[in-house]
N, C-alpha and C positions, 0 to 999 in steps of 0.2 A: 293430375300428375299421371305421366304414363305408368302402365304397369311395369315393374322392373324387369319383367322376362319378355316383353313384347317382342324385341328384336330376336330373341332365342325362338319364339313362336313363329315369326316371319321366316326365319331360316328353316325351321322344320317344316312349314308348309311349303316352301320351295323344293326342299329335299323330297317331299312326298309327291311332287307332281306327276311322276310316272304312275305310282299307285292310284292316284286320283284320276288320271286319264283312263286307267283300266277300269275303274269303277263306271266311268262314264260310258266307255265301250260296252260294258255289259248291260247297262240299261238301255243302250240304243238298239240292242237286239230285239226288244220287245215292240212289235208293230202296234202300239197302243193309240190307234187312230179312232178318236172319238165320234166322228161323223159317220162311221161305218158300223152297223150293228153286229157284223161277223166279227169285229174286233173288240167287242165289249169286254169279253173274257182277257183279253190282253192287257186292257185297262187295269182290270181287277187283279190280274197276276202281278203286274208291275207295281201296282198300290201294295200289295202284299210284300213283295220284295223289298221295297222301300221301307216299309214299317219295320221289317225285321232288321234291315241294316242300321237304321237309326237307333233302335233298341240296343244293338250290339255296339254302337258307337259309344253308348252312355247317356243317351237322351232319356227323358222320363215321359210317361203316359203316350208312349208311341203307339198309334191305334189308326185303323182304317175306319173313317165314319161314313155311314151309308144313309140315304133317304130312298123312299119308294120312287121309282121311275126317275132315278138319277145315277150318274156314275159316282163313283166314291171319290173322297178327298182323304189324303194322309195327314195326320197332325202329330206333333210331338212338342215338348219343352222341356227346358233346363231352367229352373226358377231358384237356383241355390245362391244367387249373387246376393241376395237378400232384398228387403222391400225398399231401402234407401237407393237401390240401383234401378234405372230404367228397364221396362221389359221391351224388347224390340221384337216386332213380328216380321218374319221374313216369308213372303208369299212367292210362290212359283207354280207352274204347271207341268204335269208329266206327260199330258196328251199331245199327240201329234197331228200334223196335216197329212192328207192323203199324199200317195206318191205315185199317181197315174201318169206323171209327165214321161214321155219316151226319151227326153233329152238327158236323163240321168247317166252320167258316165261310171258311176260305181253302183253296187248295191246300195240302196238308201237305208237298208237296215243293218248293214256290216261297215262300221266306222272305218274310214280309209284315209291314212295321212298321205298328203301330196304337199310336199315343201312345209310350209308353216301353217297349213290348215288342215282340220280333220272334217273329212266329208261325210255326212249322214243326216237324214231327217231327224230334226230335233236337237242337233249337236249344239245349236245356239238358242233356238226357240223351242224350249225354254230349259232343256236339261242342263247346258253349260251354265246357265244364269244361276239356278239355285244350287247347283252342285258346287259353285264357287264359294258359296256360303258354307256348305256342308264341309268343304275342304278346310276352311278357316276354322270352324268349330272343332273339327278333329284335331287340328294343330293346337289349338288352345287347350283342349282336354288332355291330349297326351303329354304336352309338354309341361303344364301347370296343374292339371287336375281341375281346373276351373275356366270359366268365361268372365270376363269383366262386367257384363251386364247379363240380365236375364233374357232368355230366349224363347219364342214360341215359332213353329214351323207350321205352315199350311201350305200344301201341295195339291193342287186341284187337278181333276181329271176331265174337266169339261170347257177349258178354256177356249179351245179350237172351235167349239160350236157356240161361242158367245156367253158362255157361263150362266146357262139359263136357271141353274138351281143353286148358284153361290149365295144368293140373298136368303134362300130358304135354309142353307146351312148356317149362315150368320144368325138367323133367328132361332135354329133348333140347337145350336151350340155355341151360345154368345161367348162362354169362357175361353173357347179356343182362339178367339180374336182379340181378347182383352189385353191391351198393350198401350204403351206411352209413345213408340215411335213406330211407323211401318216402312219396310224397305220393300218395295215391289219390283221383282226381277223379271223383266220381259221387254226391255227397251234396248236402244241402239246407242252406239257411240258414233260421233261426227266422223271419226277416223280411228285407225288403229294405234295413233298416238296421242289422241285427245279424248278423255272420258266425258261422257255426256249425262247430263241431269235433265230428264224429261219434265217439261213443265205444262205442255199443251198437247191435245189431241183434236183431231177433226171429228165432228159428228158424222152421221150418215143417214141419208134418206133415199129411198128406192121408190120409183113412181113408174106406172105403165102409162104411156101415151099412146092412144089409138086413133087411127083415121079410118073412116068408113064413108064409101060413096054408093056402091051397088049392092042389090040383093043377091047377085051372085056374079061370079068372073065373066067378064065379057070380051069379045073379039077385039084385038086392038087395032086390026086393019079396018074393021067397019066403024069403030067408035072413036079411035084415037083423035085428038085434037078438038072433041067435043064433050067428052067425058072426062071427069077429073081422074087422074092416076094418084091412087093413094100412096103408092110407094115414094113418088117424087114429093108428095105433099109432106109425107113423114120426114123425109131428108130436109125439106125447106124448114120445117118447124124447129127441127134440132139445130139447124144452122143459126136460127134466130138467138141462140142461148150462148153462143161462142164467138170469139173474135177470129181474126185471120190465123191466130196462132193455135186456136183450138181451146183457148182458156175461156172460162165464163165470163162473158162480159155483163152479166147481171148478177146481183147478190154481192158484189164484192164489198169489203168492210174496211173501215178505216183502222189502221195499225199504228199504234203510238209511234212517233217519229224517232224517239230514242231507241226504241226496239228495233226498229227496221234499219237505223243506221248501224248498230250493233250487229245485226244479221249479216252485214257484208264480210265480217270476221269469220263467220262459219265456213270451214273448208269445203264448201259444195262447188268445186270447180267443174268446168266441163269435162274433165278427164275423170273426175270422181263420178260424176253423173253418168257418163258414157260407159265405165266399167261396170258401175253398181246395177245399172238398168240394163246392161247387155245390149247396147244399141248396135245394130248391124252396121257394117263399114259403109261410110258414106252418108250416114244419118247423124245429124248433131243434136245436141240438147235444144230445147226451145229458147230463143233469145231471151234475156231477162227484161229488156225493155226498161231499163232504169230501177228495177225492183229486184231486191236480193232474191236469190233462188230459194232461200230458207223460208222467206215470206211466201213465195208462190207455193211451196210444197208444205208448209205448216200452218199457214194463217190465213189463206184465202180458200174459197170453194172451188171444187173442181168437178168436172162432169165426165163420166164415162157410159159409153152405151154398152151395156153388158149382155143385151139379147135383142133380137129382132124376129119378125115373121117374114122379112123381105125374102123374095125368091132365092133359092140356092140352085146351082148348076144342075143338080140331079133332079129338080123338079121345074125346070124352066118350061115355059110355054109362052106363045105370043098372046098374052091375054092381060086385060086390065083387072087387077086383083079387086076384090069386093072390100077387103080391108087390110090394113097393115098396122103392126104396132111395135114398139120398142119398149124394153126395160131400161130406164135410166137410172144410173146410180150417181148420187150427188154427195161429194164430201163437203160437209158443213164446216165453215170457220169456227174455231172455238168460240163458244158462246152464242152461236148462231142456233136457233130452234128450228126443228122441222116444220112447224107451223109457219114460221116466217118465210122460209124458202119456198114452201108449197104455195103460199100466196103469191110470191114473187113469179114462180112458174106458171101458175093460173093466168096471171095479168099479161104475160108474154103469150102464152101458147093458145089460149082460149079465145083470142080475138083475131078478125080478119083471116080466117081459115084460107090456106092456099087452094084455088079452084072451088072454093066453097064446100070443101069435104066437111064431114060432121066430126068433130075432134072431141075427145074426152080425156080426162087426166084423173088417175086415182092412185093412192098409196098402194104399194106392192111390197111384199116381204116385210123387213123389220126395219126400223129406224133406230138409230143409237145416239146417244148423248155425246157432245164434244166435252172438253175439259180444259179449263184454263187456270193455273196455279201460280200463286206468288210465294216462293220459297224465301222464308225468313225466320231468323232466330238460331239459338246456340247448336240446335241439332244439324243444321245445314253448314254452320261454320265448322263443326267437327267433322262433317263429311268432306268438306274442301281440304282440310288438314291431311285426312287420312288418304285421299286421292293424290294430294300433292307427294306424299311420301311414296305412294305405290306407283305413280305414273310420271312424276316429275312435273305435274300440270293440275291445276284446280279443275273441279268440274265446270263444264260449260253448258249453260241453259240450252236446250234444244227442244223441238216439238217432233211429233209423230204425225205424218200425214195421214195415217189410217186411224180407225176407230177401234179402241179397245174396251169392251164393254166392262170389264172388271175394274178397270181404272176410274171409270166414270162411277161405278158403284161404290168403291172404296172412297172416292172424293165426296160422294154425297152423304155416306154414313159416318165416315171418319174424317172430314175435311178439317176438324179442328186439331187434328194431330199432324205432326210433321210427316209428310208423305215423301219417302226418298225413292224416286223411281230410277233404277239403274238397269244394267244387263250386260250382256257380252257379245252383242251383234254389232256389225259395223257395215259400212256400205256395200261391201262385196259378199255378206252373209248369203244373200238370196232366200231370205226366210220365205216360206210358203211356195217357193219355186222349186225347179230341179237344182240338184248340186248344192243344196244347202250345206254351209260349212261355218266352222268355228275357227277363228285365228287363234292360234295356240298362245302367241304373245299377249293378246287381249285377255285370254283366260287366265294366264297366270298373273298379270296385273290386276285382274279383278278379284282374285284370291287374295293377293296382298293387300289390296285396298279393304277387303272385309276384315282381314286380321286387324288392321289399324282401325277401322271404323268401330269394331266392338269395343276397342280400348278407349277410343276417344268419347263414345257415348257413355261408356261406364264411368270414366273420369268426371263427366259432367254431373253425374248423379241424377236421380229422378227429378229433384227440384231445379235443377239448372239448365233444363231443355229450352226454356223461354219460348 
């Protein structure tokens, strides 16, 4: 049964939107860029600020946890709903991506409203995500003095560098993660009108492809046409992996027909893709070739050439190069392992070398697991009801084409619990790129959905999660 004051709580949360936005604006001033050592103290300062604010809000055990050679995480809880009520863990991250892109139209650390969007680094990835939960908690506590379920908060400071120490924190502070349901905020909605429940991620494999032919660079006029050109050989080898559209022609996976058919309903239209990816005028999205865009983006592998040693204009010379190499980034289909893909690449690239060049292939950088999840049970039915009240639409199962290490980690360690992956991003958020923004309508609906979600999960009781 719904809490008798749930609608009053929703009204309060809506009335507090401006003060919630002001809190978000204050946090966005901190350049908490975890990959830059010079910003480590900004991560620490923001962590301390958040800890103090959570304590002032009325949460218990608000503290900053630390480990040697790791950036901090902030934790807090409110466990006064009683043992018969479920404990809901909310995960988010406070650290940011760098802001080196010259295309920023506003100061990336000064939140700026333009129309219905708020521009700043971290506005949607992921400050807006977890602050939408803080806003819901605040409304519950101020309106009723209680929350319908028990709450734990975990706000990480290293997500943008791959969460290298998160599992160490799980081992060192297991009580901070002890819960019955986990809500992980850092994901995208398929549009500003349709909420998304993320159920799959692609994995990641990086390899270095090297072509060698000469002991030293040689004169192209003297030896051209009789000596292999490693630069051309490198391009020929990469072309073996892709079709005429540039999609991987090797390593594709079978996707259940029912899922693929339903994927046509995901609103990834050409216009959405064009705007979200910021295609230049005159360039269209790749043709779907009878396969839904959602499948191409979320459930099939993809190849990107992320670095090469090919000659650049500033070092050009009429010479045959001694060697050439490329770093290839392969997004793995959910459930596809790095070992499987590496075997496929070797079978294609290490035979019949163009011009007889010497070819080698080795893993480079880090690889990441994919994730594929089947949401079922009363917790997800509760989430559907909450989102339908707030958005006017049930959650739509979506995937993420990227790789999010913390999700795979939570899935591996806590996969027996309901894992609800949501967030405030949309196709025009431009997370990790210049001019990142938060759609304010999505932000408000996310807050409302969280108000109802806490109520719905509390009403189930700990024994009714299923």
